[in-house]
C-alpha positions in Angstrom: -60.5 158.1 12.4 -60.3 162.0 11.5 -60.0 162.8 7.8 -57.8 165.2 5.4 -61.1 167.4 3.6 -57.9 167.6 0.9 -57.6 164.1 0.6 -60.4 161.7 1.2 -60.1 158.9 3.3 -56.6 160.2 3.7 -56.0 160.4 7.8 -55.5 165.0 9.1 -51.8 165.2 9.6 -52.4 164.6 12.8 -55.1 161.8 13.4 -54.1 159.7 15.1 -54.5 156.5 13.1 -53.2 154.0 15.6 -55.7 154.1 18.4 -56.3 150.1 17.5 -52.8 149.3 15.3 -54.0 145.5 16.2 -57.4 145.7 14.5 -55.7 148.2 12.0 -56.7 146.6 7.6 -54.3 146.6 4.7 -56.5 149.6 3.3 -56.1 151.8 5.8 -52.4 151.3 6.4 -51.9 151.5 2.9 -53.3 155.0 3.1 -51.1 156.6 5.3 -47.8 155.0 3.7 -45.6 157.3 1.3 -44.0 154.5 -0.9 -40.8 155.9 -2.2 -37.6 155.5 -4.1 -34.8 157.6 -3.3 -32.3 156.5 -4.6 -30.4 158.6 -6.7 -29.6 156.2 -9.6 -33.0 156.0 -10.5 -34.6 155.5 -13.3 -37.4 156.9 -14.8 -38.4 153.2 -15.8 -37.9 152.4 -11.9 -40.3 155.5 -11.2 -43.0 154.8 -13.7 -42.9 150.6 -12.2 -43.0 152.9 -8.5 -46.1 154.0 -9.5 -47.4 151.9 -10.7 -47.3 149.7 -7.7 -48.7 152.9 -5.8 -51.9 152.7 -7.6 -52.5 148.6 -7.4 -51.8 148.7 -3.5 -53.5 151.8 -2.9 -51.1 154.1 -1.1 -51.5 157.4 -0.1 -48.4 158.8 -1.5 -45.5 157.9 -3.6 -42.7 160.1 -2.8 -39.5 160.8 -5.1 -36.5 163.4 -6.2 -36.8 166.3 -7.6 -36.2 165.3 -11.5 -38.7 162.7 -11.0 -41.7 164.5 -9.8 -42.9 165.8 -13.2 -43.1 161.6 -14.3 -44.6 160.9 -10.5 -47.0 163.4 -11.3 -48.4 162.5 -14.8 -48.9 158.4 -13.9 -50.7 159.7 -11.0 -53.6 160.9 -13.0 -53.0 158.4 -15.7 -53.8 156.1 -13.2 -56.8 157.7 -12.1 -57.7 158.1 -15.4 -56.5 161.8 -15.9 -60.3 163.3 -13.3 -58.6 162.0 -9.4 -55.0 161.7 -8.9 -54.7 157.6 -8.3 -52.5 159.1 -5.0 -50.7 162.3 -4.2 -46.8 162.9 -5.0 -44.1 164.1 -2.1 -40.7 165.3 -3.0 -37.7 166.0 -0.9 -36.1 169.2 -0.1 -32.8 169.8 1.0 -32.3 165.9 0.5 -30.2 164.2 1.9 -27.7 166.5 4.1 -30.0 169.8 4.9 -26.4 171.8 3.8 -28.5 173.4 0.9 -28.9 177.1 1.2 -32.5 178.3 2.5 -33.2 180.1 -0.3 -31.9 177.0 -2.4 -34.7 174.6 -0.9 -37.1 177.4 -0.8 -36.6 177.7 -4.5 -36.3 173.8 -4.9 -40.1 173.5 -3.1 -41.4 176.2 -5.4 -39.8 173.8 -8.2 -41.9 170.4 -7.0 -44.7 171.8 -6.7 -45.2 173.2 -9.3 -44.3 169.7 -11.6 -46.7 168.2 -9.4 -45.9 167.4 -5.7 -48.4 168.4 -3.6 -46.5 167.5 -0.5 -42.9 168.3 0.3 -40.4 166.6 2.9 -37.3 169.0 4.0 -34.3 167.8 5.7 -33.8 170.8 7.9 -30.1 171.7 8.8 -28.4 169.2 10.8 -25.8 171.5 12.4 -28.2 174.2 14.0 -29.9 171.2 15.6 -26.4 170.3 17.2 -25.5 173.4 18.5 -29.4 173.7 19.6 -30.1 177.0 16.9 -33.6 176.3 16.8 -34.4 179.7 15.8 -32.4 179.2 12.6 -34.2 175.9 11.9 -37.4 177.9 12.2 -36.6 180.6 10.1 -34.9 178.2 7.2 -38.9 176.0 8.2 -40.7 179.4 7.3 -38.7 180.3 4.2 -39.6 177.1 2.7 -43.7 177.4 4.0 -44.0 180.7 2.3 -42.8 179.4 -0.7 -45.3 177.3 -1.4 -48.9 177.0 -1.6 -51.4 176.7 1.9 -52.7 173.5 0.5 -49.4 172.0 0.2 -48.5 169.7 3.4 -44.7 170.6 4.4 -43.1 167.5 6.0 -39.8 168.3 8.3 -37.1 165.5 8.5 -34.8 166.1 11.9 -32.5 163.3 11.5 -32.9 162.2 15.2 -30.9 159.4 15.1 -28.6 162.3 16.0 -30.8 164.1 18.4 -31.3 162.8 22.2 -34.9 163.2 23.3 -34.7 166.7 24.3 -33.3 168.0 21.3 -35.9 165.9 19.6 -38.7 168.2 21.5 -36.9 171.4 20.7 -36.7 170.6 17.0 -40.9 169.4 16.8 -41.7 172.8 18.6 -39.4 174.7 16.1 -41.0 173.1 13.0 -44.7 173.8 14.3 -43.7 177.5 14.6 -42.3 177.8 11.2 -45.9 176.3 10.0 -45.0 172.7 9.1 -47.4 170.2 9.8 -45.9 167.1 9.6 -42.1 166.1 11.5 -41.0 163.3 10.2 -37.4 161.1 11.4 -35.5 160.6 8.9 -34.0 160.8 5.6 -33.1 157.1 5.5 -29.5 158.1 3.9 -27.4 158.4 7.3 -24.7 156.7 8.4 -26.2 157.4 12.1 -29.6 155.0 11.2 -33.3 155.7 10.7 -36.2 155.2 12.7 -36.7 154.4 16.1 -39.8 153.8 18.4 -37.8 156.2 20.5 -37.9 158.8 18.3 -41.3 158.2 17.0 -42.4 158.7 21.1 -40.7 161.9 21.4 -42.4 162.7 18.3 -45.1 161.9 19.4 -45.2 164.0 22.9 -44.2 166.6 21.7 -46.4 167.7 19.0 -49.8 166.2 20.6 -51.3 165.2 17.9 -51.3 168.9 16.7 -48.6 167.6 13.4 -48.4 164.6 12.6 -45.4 162.4 12.3 -43.9 160.3 9.8 -41.8 157.5 11.1 -39.1 156.8 7.6 -35.8 154.8 7.6 -34.9 151.1 8.0 -38.9 149.5 8.2 -39.2 146.5 6.9 -41.5 144.3 9.0 -45.3 144.5 9.2 -44.8 144.0 12.7 -42.1 146.8 12.4 -44.7 148.9 10.8 -47.7 148.8 13.7 -45.1 149.3 16.3 -44.6 152.5 15.0 -48.1 153.5 14.6 -48.7 152.0 18.5 -45.6 154.7 19.4 -47.4 157.6 16.9 -47.0 157.7 13.9 -48.9 158.8 11.4 -47.4 158.4 8.1 -44.9 156.2 7.2 -42.2 156.2 4.4 -41.2 153.0 3.4 -39.6 150.8 0.0 -40.6 147.2 1.2 -44.7 148.3 1.0 -45.8 145.6 -0.8 -43.8 142.9 1.2 -45.5 145.2 4.2 -48.7 145.3 3.4 -49.0 141.0 2.2 -48.3 141.4 6.1 -51.8 143.2 7.4 -54.8 141.2 6.8 -56.9 142.3 4.1 
């Protein structure tokens, strides 16, 4: 498995973490999990608890709203005894609908990085995907990419439950052209649904290992998690992290 030089032990964005999902061990799976809490009513106390769980479970990343990035980053440093953060911090941009102006998304990304995020999950303007306006999608992705330092990982949320395979492919190409490191299925908040194996297979085929593929939204069991990895996911966004890891051999 190829590892990300910026995050020791973490698979590189486009690495095939799923060559043998049947033999994947708990610690290996934990490293490709974004342990996520994005409910709008989440309290600071819940974020601290999320981060404590992340450290205990050995996950690679926590994913929180922009208002909680500073707290999560401080928790990561504390868990790592202020030497090396125990996990990285991701935040969501243009969440959950993607209808923020591009300049607002770019500024939101800048602020999240300033507060300690090293990964950004941005929602595209979904209406542009419905209109097949791939140039507009590429432009906004490029603007967000340019707003943050090169070491920051950019993941692009496509809300794939709304899109046929050919649109997923085109959106993935726009994300790649815009400079993203990952494409991601879903916010988990759209009534159309979350991640699907169909979408992950289409994304994996489109990016060909050049970008990572993050499956997120509705993954609740170890069996589901392994199925998404087998389909081509190289990162998983989970809120049921502990239950899923409990179903994986140590």
